[in-house]
N, C-alpha and C positions, 0 to 999 in steps of 0.2 A: 365352374365354368361348365366341366364336363359332365357334372348332373344333369343337367339337361337332356345331352345326346344319350345316356344311360337311360335315364327314365322312359325315352323315346323307345330306345332298344329292349328295355325288360316290357315295356307293353304291347310291343308287338308280338314278342315270344308267347307272352302269357294270351293273349290272345288266340295266335296261333293256334297254342296247343290247345284252349280251352274249347274253341269254338270252330275254328279253320277247320280241324281235323276231325270231326263228328257228322255224324248225318243231322241233315235238316231238324229230324224228330227224335233225334237220340233224346235219352232221357238224362243222360249225363251233360247233355247241352242245355236241357232246360234245368237241372237242379244249378248248374253253374252260373246260368243267369239269375234266376229267383234267390239263391243265397249270396252270392258275390257283386252282381250287376247293380251298379246303384245309379240310376236315371240322372239324379240330382248332380252326381261329382263329375266335375272336369274332366277329372283323371279318369274316371272309367269310362266316358263319352270318348276322351281322346285312344283312349287303348283300344275300344270297340273301333273305331274310323279307322284306326292304323294298321288294322289286319287286312284292309284293302289296299294300302300304298305299298305294302310287300314287294307284290309282284313288278312294281316303276323300279325298284332298285334291283329285281333280279335282272327286269328286261334291259336295263341300261348296262348294266356292269357284268352279269355273270358272262362265263365263256362263249363265245359266239354270241353276243348278244348285240346291242342297238350302237352301242360305242365303236365296236369293229365294223358293223354294218355301214357305219357312216364315214370312218376313218381311212380304215382297209382298201373300200372300194375307190380312193379317192387321191389326191395327188401330192398329198405331205408326208404320208407314211407308208411303210412297207414292213412284211415278215419275211426275209429271204432264208432260203435254207443256208444253215449254219455249216461249213465244215467240222466236222466232228462233233456237233451240238445236236442238230436235228432240225425241227421245225419245216421237215417237210408236209408230213402229217395228212400222208394221201392226195398232196397237192390243194388243199383247201384254200389255204394264204395265197398261193399264186392264182387260183381260178377267183379268188377275191379281188386281186388287183389286176387282173386281166380282161374282167366283167366277161369270163367264162363259167360264172357257177352254172349249177342244174338243180332240178327241182328238187334232188335229193340230198342236197347239201345240208349238212348241221346249220352252217351260216344262214341258209334260208328258212329252217325250221323252229330256230329257237326264239327269236324276235317275234314271230307268229303266236309260238303256243303262250312264251310267257305274258306276253299282253293281252291274250284272249282269258287266259288265267286271273288277271286283274278284272278284265269285265265280267268274267263270270263272279267272282268275289263281291264285286259292287252289286252286281244283281240278286244274289243271294240275299245280302243284307238289307237291301230295298225290299224284296219279298218278305223278309223274316219281319220287318217291322209293319210292312201293311198287313201280316197276318198274326200281329200280334204276339208273335215269339219273342222279338225284343220289345218291350215297352218303354216308352219313350213319353215324354211329359207332352201333352197336348200345346200346340201354339209354336212359338219360336224356336224352341231349343228342336223340335221335331223338325219343322220348315226348316231350319239352318243345316241340319244333319242329314237331311234328304237332299237338300240344294248342293251341299258339299258333295257326296256321292255320284250326283248325275254329273257336276261337273268333273270329278275325279274320272267318270266314265270316259267324258268327252274328252280328257287328255289322253286315256289308252288310245281312243281313237285318231289323236292327233297323231299318233307313232304310225298307224295302221294307215293312215291316209296316204303317208308322207311315202313308207317302205313299198307299202304293197297295192294301192289306190283303191281298187274295186275289191271291196271285202263286205261281209255280211253284217247288218247294224242288229244285233242282240242285246232286248232289255228286259224282256220276260223269262224270268229264272223257271217257272213252273212250267212254259211253252218245251214240250221235248221233240217236235217236229224238225226236218231240218231247216237250218236258216235258209232262206233267200238271199242271196248276193246282189248288192248294191252300187251302183256307179260310183266314180269317186266322185263326182260332183255333188252326189246325192250325199254321201258320206260328209264330204265338208259342209254341206248345209245342216245336216244332224247336228254336228259339230256346234256350228255357230248358235244354233237354234237352242240346243240344250244348256249353254253357257251363257247366254243373252236372259233366256228364261229364269234363269237362278242364281244370277250374280248379287241382284240387290238383296239375297239371305244371306248371303258369305260375311262372313267375320271383315271387319278391316283392321284387325289385329294380326300385324304384320310377324310378330315374334309370340315366345311363350308358348301355349299349348297349338298356337296356327303356326309355328315355325314347321316347314316342312309339309304344308297343309294348303289344299285347295281354298286360300283366302280371296279376297277381292281382287287384291293386286296381283295375284298368280292369274285369276281368269283375266284380268284386264291383259297381261302381258301373253297369256297363251290366244288370246283374240288377236292381239298384234300380229302373233306369228301365224296364224292363221291366214290374215288380210296381205300380210307380208307373201305369202305365196299363194296367193289367189290366182293369181294368172297362170300358173302350173298346176293347181290343184281343180281349181275351177274353170279354168278359161275365161277370166275376168278379172282385170286390174281391178285393184281396191287400196291404191296408195292411202287417200285420203282417210279413212276408215283405220288404217293401220296408224297412221299419225295421231289420230282422235284417241287411239288405246293407249300409246305411248305416252302421250299428255297427260292422262288420268293417272299412271303410275307417277309420273314426274310431278305432278302438284299432290301428289299424296304426302309428300315430305318423309316418307319411310325409309327412302333409300339416297344413298350418293355413292362415287367412287370413291374405293380404297386411295389413299395417298401412293402405295405400292401395290402394282397387281399382285404380288407374291403373297400379300396379306389375305386374298381369297382364299388361296391354296396352304395355308397352313394348317396342321394337323389339327389345331384347336379354331377352326374358322366358323363354329357356330355361331360367334357374334358379329360376323362382317356385316355391315348395313349396303354393302352391294350386293347380296345375296337375297334374292326374290324367292328360289325354289329350290329347296335342295332334297338330295338324298340322305337322310341323317346315317350316319355309319358308325360303327364301334367295331375295332376288333378284338376285343373279349366278348360281346354279346352278338354280334352278328355273326353266326356261325358256318356261313357256305363257304367252303374251301376257297372259291374262286370269287368270292363277295366283291370285293376290290382292291385287285392284286396289279395294278400298273406297275410299279418297283419290279415284281418277280418276272413279268413276261417283259421287261425292257432291257434290266440289268443284267452284266453278265456275272456268272457266277464268282470270279474273283472281288467282285463290288458287295458281296457276304461279307466282307471284311472292312469296308468301306462304312458301313451302315451298322455293323453288328448286328446283322439279320439272323432271326431265327434258323433260318434255312435258305439253302444257296440260290439264288434265283436262276431264269432259263435263259437270259439274253437273247430276246427275240425280234420285238419292234425296234424299228429305228426311223428316224427322220429321211425322208427322200431327199440326196444333195442338192436337188433344183429348188425344192422349197428354200433350204436355208440358205443357197446361195441368193434370194430375193431378199433377204432382209438387210436394211440398213446396219454396218456393221456398228453402229452406235446405238442400235435400238436395246434397251436393256432385257427386252423378251427376248432376246437371242440368246443373253447370257444367263439368265435368269429362269429360261423355260426348258433349256436343252444342258443335258451331261455332255461334254466333249474333252479331249484332252487327254493328259496322263491322268491316271488314278491313282490313288492311294488307300492305305491301311487307316483305320481310325488313328491308329499309333503313330502314323505319319510316312510309314513304310513305302518304298515305290511297289506299285504292282505290276502284273505283266499284261496290262491294259492299257491302250491309248487310243482312245475314241476317234477315228478320222471322218472326214466329213466326205467320206467315198464309199461307196457301193458298187461291187464290181456287174453283178447280176443278181436276179431273184432267185435263180438256180445253185449258185455256190458263191457264198460271203464267207469272210473269217469272222472272227467273235469281236473284233473291234471297228468292226466298219458299220460306219453310222452313227450318228448322234443320237443320244438315248432321251426318253421320255423324261424331263423333270419338272414338268410345272407343279405338281402337286408335292408337297413336301415328304420326304420320305423321313420320317422318325429314327432316331438313333434306336437299335433293339427292335426295330419292326418284326412281326410275326409275318405271317402271307397273306396278311389283310392289312390295308390301311385303314387308321381311324377318321380320316379326313373326311367331312362331308362334301357329298359332289352336288357341285352348283349346277341344276337343269337350265336355270334362268336366270341371269345377273343384270345389275342396273347398266352395266357396259354395254349390253346387248339392246338395253329399252333405247339409249343413244346412237347408236348405230343402226337399229332398225327404223327410228323414225328420219335420221341422214338419208338411210337408202330411199325411204318413200318420196322425203323432198326430192331429192335428186331424180328421181325416175319420173316425178310428176311435174317435172320440169319448174319448182321452186328452190329457192334461196336459202341457204343456211345449212348445207350440208357438211362444208368444211370448217364450219365453229363446232359441230359437234362431234366429229370425227377428230377435230385439234383439242377436243376438251378431255377425249378419252388419251390421244397420246401424249398428254405435256406429262404425265407420269413416267413415261417409258424414253424421255431422253434429257439430257441436262441442259442441252441448247434449246429455248423456244423456238428460235428459228426453225431449227430442223424438225419440232414437232408439229409445228403449224401446218396444214396443210388447205388448199383451197378449192372452192368447187370447182374450176377448173381443170384442177390437177387430176380429182376425183373422177371426172370424165374422160380421162386418159386411158391408155392402155395398161394392161397388168406389167409389171417387173418380171413376172416368173416366165425363164426361158424354156418353153414347150418345146417337147421333141422327144423321140425315143432316145432315151442314154443309157445303155449298156454295154458289155463287153461284145455283144452280139452285133449292134448296129447303133448307128447315130443318126438321128436326123433333129432339124431345127425349123421350129414353127414360131417360137416367141410367142408373145402375148399382146402384141403393140394391137390386133385387128378385135380383141375383145372388149366389148362396150364395158364403159363403166369398168374396166380391168382393174383401175386401181384401187376402187373401191374393194373390189374383190380381194384384193391384197390386204387390205387393211381387217378385212375379215378374220384372212389366214392368219395374220400375226399377232391377232387380238384373242382368237377363239380356238387355236391349235390345241389339238389332245381334248378337247371337249365333247366329242362326240355330234360333230353337226357339220363337216365339210362337205360331203357329198349332197347335202340338201341346198348348199350354198352353190357349189358348181353347177346344179340342174337349173336353180333360178337365173345363173348368169349365162348360160348356154354353153357351159364348158364340159360339163361330167363325161360326156359322149362323141365332143367333136375335138376334144385335143389328145396330144400324146404325151405320156412322161415315162419317167423310170419303169425300164420292162415294160413298157404297157401302149397299145395303139390306140387310137380311136376306135371307139366300138359302137354298135347297134344303140338306135335312140331308143328301141323297147326296153334296154340295160335301166335306163331312168327310173322303171321299176322293177322289183323283186319278184319273182315268180312265187304263185300260190303252193306251198310246199306240198309234194308228191302225196305223202300219209294225208292231208287233209283234203285233197281231191280225190281220194280214193273214200272217203269215209263220208262225204257230203256230194252227193249227184247234181243238186244245186247249183255247183260251183263251175264256172267257165274259167280256162287258165288266161293270164295275163298275155296282151299279145307278143310274138316272136317267141313264146316257149312252148314245148310241146305238152300235150295233155296229162 
């Protein structure tokens, strides 16, 4: 089973070395292609296109990437300053949590730069194919690869339209002029057009060479995501279109729910039939220090003995107590996705760590404060990187996207779909079952500013479809999406939570990074931010 992940990783490394790091007309590049690249080989085609996927991993998982942009700005997680440990870092995590980030923050810059790295790589490959530098067989093979690259480029723009909104649409690698800025609605239309124009050329194969790539079902899922957020991103609700895209994935027969949610996140998760699009990881062959380090930035140093880790972890991110308190105590996801209580060495020896569901403030917290991330399996003997593949889209999301679209469009059936997901999380079918009417109720989350400095009480009863928002939080915590959901439900800038007051509606978008503004005079800063 591990062979699949290793071959993908090696393919990425070889192509990055032989192609990505050379100039367009470098002789060494030409010789590599002519001597080693076989356009009739599925292995070589897969390795070639994998170079364009590398920035997806970097964008999502590297330091200050999209996972942090989506989670640390929201209501489920926080990185407080730890007494005697650190995590102050120029107050970048505090600004993230309190929505006071600036155009100079690394948190603002990294998601932009890495995503455009992916777009640039796609554009380069398309240009090289067009110019005959990369020679492919005419017909289906060439058309399929070109379509895959265009849908991949659209997936990078999916990140940008969500985080930044008004961004340049760049498709011509040979155009050296400063790109013009497009409105968020125009970027939305571009993404939809790129996917719909190319989806029929994509492979229907969900695994094998097309695992972790833009196959037809990933494209349908991406369209469903776009339509789900259309009211925010385009200004026009598109619930029925979202339902239709979800139906296409459901009808494919390629995917199903795991019997246990934990199976989606184990180290050897590459064969999970719940995963639709994953970022393949391997702790040996993916060499970035922070490639996928959830265990390093959540566990306390003492937990090195729990997992026989090669390096002592740093003990930063934890769950907010209010989010933990929103769970039904019988929900298995609470037990399986968070590390809490007394900690032990692998030998059974008691450690000086006892994680509690209490965090005094974002400015001063102890090493034990807050439950720790534990959704992904932390393998015994882990290095600084995890080898679990990272699921970007999974089948549970298809079911819940359809449920949300049904609910918002006034149709019945949302409760049945949500209950289908919940059945694996409760021993009692009665507790697992939720009705349409219950999903229309307010949130269980006890909103309000909570820390050692102040206490306010807002609750969540006034949130439209708040119970459905709760379901999304319980199912998808730690997966790099909470901000997007909070915005869609009107909560992101209107509610207070741990060490966070309600903020300006303009904070629904991140600013265009300062350095980017300096280099392109065609760009106008997003509303609410200084130029």
